[in-house]
N, C-alpha and C positions, 0 to 999 in steps of 0.2 A: 358240279364243278367245271367251269373252263378251264379249259387248256391252256390259256393265256396265263392262268393264274400260276402254269410252270416255269412260266419266263423271268428273268431277272428283274428284281424290283424296277430298276431305270427303266427297262423296256415297258413293262407295264404299265406303268405313270405316262410314258408318253405315248403307246396306243391311247390311254385314257384321256389324254390331252391333246388328241388331236396332233402330234407332233411328232412324229417319226419320221427319222431321215436315216434312209438304207443309203448306202452306198454298194451299187454292186459292180464288179471285176468282170463278170461275164461268165455264162452258163459255159462258153467254147473256150474260155482262157485258161490254159493251165503254166501258163509262166509264171515263175516263182517267182521272180525279181518283179514284174508287175504287181503280185499279189502281194508282194512284202514291202513297197513304194505304196500302193493303194492303202493296206492295211494300217499302216503307220499313221497316213495323212487322215485317213478318217475318223481314227482313235485322237490326234492332235485335235481337228478340225471340229470336233464334234457332233459327228455323228451318233446315233444309235445302234447300228446293227449294219455287219458288212455281208455281203450276199456273194460267194463263191462258186466258182465248178464243185461238183460234187467227188470230193477225192482225198483220202483219211491225209494223205503226205502235204496238200493245200492246208486241210484245217490246222494240220502242227504249224505251218507257216503262217498263218493268221493269227492261230494263238500266242506264237511264240514276238510277233510285232504287233498286238494289237492288244486292250485290254476290251473289246468288243466282243459282243456276243455272235455268234457264226450262222447265219443260215447257209447251206448248200442248194444247187439248184440243180435238176437234171430232169430229164425224160424218162429215166429210168429206175425206177423205185427200186429194184434189186441193190441197186448203189447206195444208198441210204444208210443202212445200217452198219456199215462200217466208218462211217462219215461222224455217225452218231458217235461211236463206242470212241474215235480221234478225239470228241471233244466237241462238237457241233450242238448247237441249241435249238435250230429250228431244221426244217427241210421244206424244198420249194420245186413245182414242176413246173416249169418254166422258167423265165418265160422264151416264147419261141420265135423272135426276131432275128437272130442268128439263122434259121433253119429256112426260111421264106428265100432268101437268094438260090437255095439248092432247088427250090420248087417242092419243099417238104411242107406240107400243110397239116394241121392238126383239126379233127374235127369235135365238134362236143362231144359225142359217141367215146372217141379216142382220150380225152382229156377226164371224161367221167371216169373210166376204166382204169387210168392211170392213177387217180386219184381213189380209188375204191383198195386198189393194187397196194398202195401206199400207206393208207389208214391201215390195212388188214398187218405189214409187217410192222408199222412202229404205231400203236394203237394210242399212247400216253404222249408221243411227240408232237408240237405244235406242226402244222402242216398250212403252207400258202401254196395256192393255184393260182395260175394265170390262166385268164378268160383271152382266147384268142382273138387279136381282134379282126380277124377275115369273117368273123359272123356279123349280122345285121345288129343293131343296138338291143332290138326287142330279145334276139336270141342269146344275144350276152347276158341279158339280165335275168333270162330264164333258164341258161348255164348256170350263172354263179348262185341260183337262190338252190338249186339240184346239188352242185358242189358241197353246200353248205349241208345241206342235207344229208350228204352220204359222208361227212369227216372232214370236210376243210375247212381251218379256224380262221383262215386272212384269205382275201379273195384280190389279186392284181390284176392292173390292167397293161395292155400294153399299145402299141399302135405308131408313136412318134417317129420311127424308125423308116417308116414304109410311107410318113410324109412327105409332100416333095412342098417346100414352101417357095411361094412366086415373088415375095419383097425377101427384102433384107431387113436388119435393125429390129426394134422392139417387133413391128409386124410380121415378122418372117419368125420369129421365135413365138408368137402368138402362132402361127397358121403349123408349125413343127407341132406344135403340143395339142392344137386342137382335136384330135383322134382319141387322145389319153383322157383328156378332159372329158370330152361329151360321154367316153365309156363309165368314167366314174360318175358322172350324173347321170347316167341312164340304170346303171344298178345302183346305185344310193335309196332314189327314189323310189325302184322295186323294192328295195330292203326296208324301207320306211313303211309302205302298204301292207306288208304283212308283218311286220316288227320286228324282222330280224337284225341282230344289232353285230354282226359278223363285221370286223373293221376291214375297211377297204384301203389298201396302197396305188395310187397313180404314178404308175412307172413308165418309161421309154418318152425321151423327146423333150421332156420338162428341162427347166431354167430356172436361175433366180428370175425371171419374169413372169414365168407361168406356175411356180410352186403355189403361190396364193392362190391360183384361179383353181387349183387343183382341190385345196383344203374347201374354201366356202363350195365347188362342188359337191363336196359329199365324203372326201377323201380322210382319215383318220394320218397318214403321212404320204410321203413319196419316196418312191425307190428313182436313185438316181447312178445311171453307166456312164456315158461316153463323156458327158460333161468333165467327169472327174480322171478316168483311166485315161483319156487320150492327151491328158496334157505330161509334157515332156519332162517334168520334176515334180518331186514332193514339195519345194515351195508354194509354186504354182493349185499342187492338187490342196495343200491345207486351205490356201485361199480362198479355193474354189467351194470347199466344203463348210468354210467361216460363213463365205458370203450366202450359202444354202441355206444354212443354220438360222442367220440372223433375217433370211426371206420368210422363214417359218415363225419367229419370232415375232415381225412384224407384220406377218399373216392377220394377226387379232384385230389389230387396226384398221386392217384392209376390208374384213369382214362388218366391222362395224362402219364403217363409212357407206360400205354396200349397202348395209340393212336402212340407213337413215333415206327418210321420205324426199323427193325430189320437190 
C-alpha cells in the first residue's frame, strides 16, 4: 500500500487530480506571526497543504490557525519525529534555496543519505524530497529515481529563486519559473519511461502565470512560497492563494488548448 494513502482524503484526492496547492512559509522561517498569517490565509484561500519549518512549536501554531495538513521541512532528519508527534502530517527534506546564498550546496549523495535517514526514523510517514537544481537535468532525473527507490513518496523541484529574469511582466515571470518547469518536465519524463508513479511538486519561482505550465509539464501540484509569504497582510495573502487556486482549476482548459492540433 502506498504511504500516500495515509494522507487526509482531500489531500489524496488533490494528488490524484494533479491539483495540489502547497503554501510554503520557508524552511528557515521560525517567525510565529508570519506562520500564523500564512496558515490562516492558506486555509481561507483554498490551499491543500501548509509547509513550514520543522519545529513542534510551529506545528502547533499552524494547527491552531488552519485546518490544513502540515508538512515540516528540514535538512536535519532527527528533528522530524518531534514535529510529527506535535501533529504534522508530512515531512520534507529541502528545499535548499535558502542555503545557496550562504555557499551551502547539497550533493546528490547527501540528499540521498538524508532521505535514507528520514525513512528509517519514520517508516510510515509520507516523505517529500527536493532535488537540488544545481544538478544537471539528467542528474536531477537520476537522483529523483534513486530517491523514490530508497523511500521518497513525493519529489519536489526548485530553482526559481536562483533565476534572474532579464524582462519584466509576463515574460519575466516565465523566465523566473523556467528552471523549475524544466526540472518538472525532465523528471516527469524519466518517471514515465520506467513507470514510476511518484507525484512531482513543482516549487520555487512559480506564479499564477506559470502554475499551468508546471502542471502541463508533469507536476501533480505546485508549492508556492514568496508569492504569498512576502505579502504584507492577510487580505493580500488570501487573494493570492485564491488566484493560484483559480490558476490550477483553469489549467485543465489550458492543457486541452495546448493539446489541440495547429
